N, C-alpha and C positions, 0 to 999 in steps of 0.2 A: 663294923661296916667298912672301915678303911681297908681292912685286909681283903674284903670281898672285892672292892674296886681294884685293888692292886692285882688280884688274881685275874680279873676279867680283862684288864688293860694290858697286863704283862709288863715286863721291864721295858723301860724306854731305851731305844737305841741311840747311841752317840756315834755319828760318822757314817761312812758308807761301807758296804761289804766289798770284798775283793772282786767278786764277779761284777758288781756295778762299776767299779773303777776300771776293770779290764775292758768292759764294753765301751766306756767313754774313750779310753785310749785307742781302741781299734777304730772307732768312728773318726776320731781326730786324724789318725794315720791315713785312712781312706781319703778324707777331704784334702789333706796335705799332698798326697800323691796325685790326686786329680788336678790340683793347682799347679804342680810342677809340670805336668803334661801340657797344660794350657799355656803356661809361661814360656816353655821351650818353643812351642809353635809360634807364639807371638814374636819371639826374638828372631826366628827364621824369616818370618814375613817382613819384619822391620829391616833386616839385612838385605833381603831381596829388593825391597822398595828403595833402599839407599843405592843399590847397584843400578837400578833402572833410572833413578834420579841423576846419578852421576853420568850415565850414558847420555841423558838429555842435555845435561850441562855441557859436556864435551861436544855434542852435536851442534848446539847453539853457537858455541865458540867457533867451530869449524865453518859454520855457515856465515858468521860475521867475518871471519878471515877471508873466505871466498868473495864476499861482497866487497871487501877492501882491496884485495889483491888480484882478483880475477882468476885464481887457480886454487886447487886444493893442495893441502900439504900433508905429507905423511909424517913429518916431524912435529909431533903433537906438543913438544915443548914450546913451539911458537905460539900456541894458543893461550898460554898463561895470561897474557895481557888482556885477552878477551873474556876470561873467566872471572875477573875481579877477585873478590875474597872468598870464593867458593871453597877453597881448600882441597880441591880434587887433585889427586896425584896422577898426572898423565902418564907416568911410567907403566901403569897397569893397563893402559889402553893402546890401541893402534887403529890406523885407518887402512882399509883395504878397498881396492877398486875391483869390481866384478861386472863386466859387460855394461859399461857406461853408468853403472850405479856405484855409489860410494857408501861404505859401511863403517861405523865406529864399533870397535870390538873391545870387550873386557874379559880378561882372564879370570875364570872362576874356579880354577883347580883347587885353590886353597880352602874353598868353602865346602861344608858338609852336604850330605844328601838332602837334608831338610831345606836348606836354602835353595838348592837346585830344583827341588820339587816345587817350591813356591815360585821360582822363576818360570818353571814350566807352566804352572797355573796362570801366571800373569801373561805368558806368551799366547796362550789360547784365547785370552780375552782381548789383548792389545793388538794382535796381528801385525806388530811391527818389531817383534823380537825374534831373531833367528839364531840358529845354532851353527856350529861349525868347528873346524880345527884351527890351528894357529896360522894356517896359510890359505884357507878357503872358507867361504860362507855357504851354508845350505840355504836354499830358498824356502825351506819348510820351517815351521815354528820350532823354537828352541825345545830340545828334548834331552836334557841332562848332559849336554856336551860340555867340554872344557872351556869353550869360549861362547860368549853370548854377544850377538851383534844387533845394532839398530841401524836402519837405513837412513842415510843422510839426505840423499836425493835419488 
């Protein structure tokens, strides 16, 4: 009787087959690849948000400087006392005047296309981020240029 049951049930397997292990490894690889894509996009968005936040910080400092002194400054190192402990490096920024409007600009040439694409997305929503060169501001929304500007007044 015992032999009959053994024939019906067959031998017991211990462990997994090679095919089962390969399928699990492939599924894990696909999930890991998807996570890397999502994480990279999140990093670009965070960097673009930091750039816009720094522009706002420098803009606020420039406005406070103007309120105290009655004039705008192109020497942004004078704004450090107005920025408190923000830690923004003003050497990457500059102020430009264009037809009675003033703009704070940030050089973004060192950032990759992912960050520039996120800045472009933010510019279409914000309507206060402009593109341009190192000496001129475009009045259109930022579009992957090397400089991004925010209007001060």
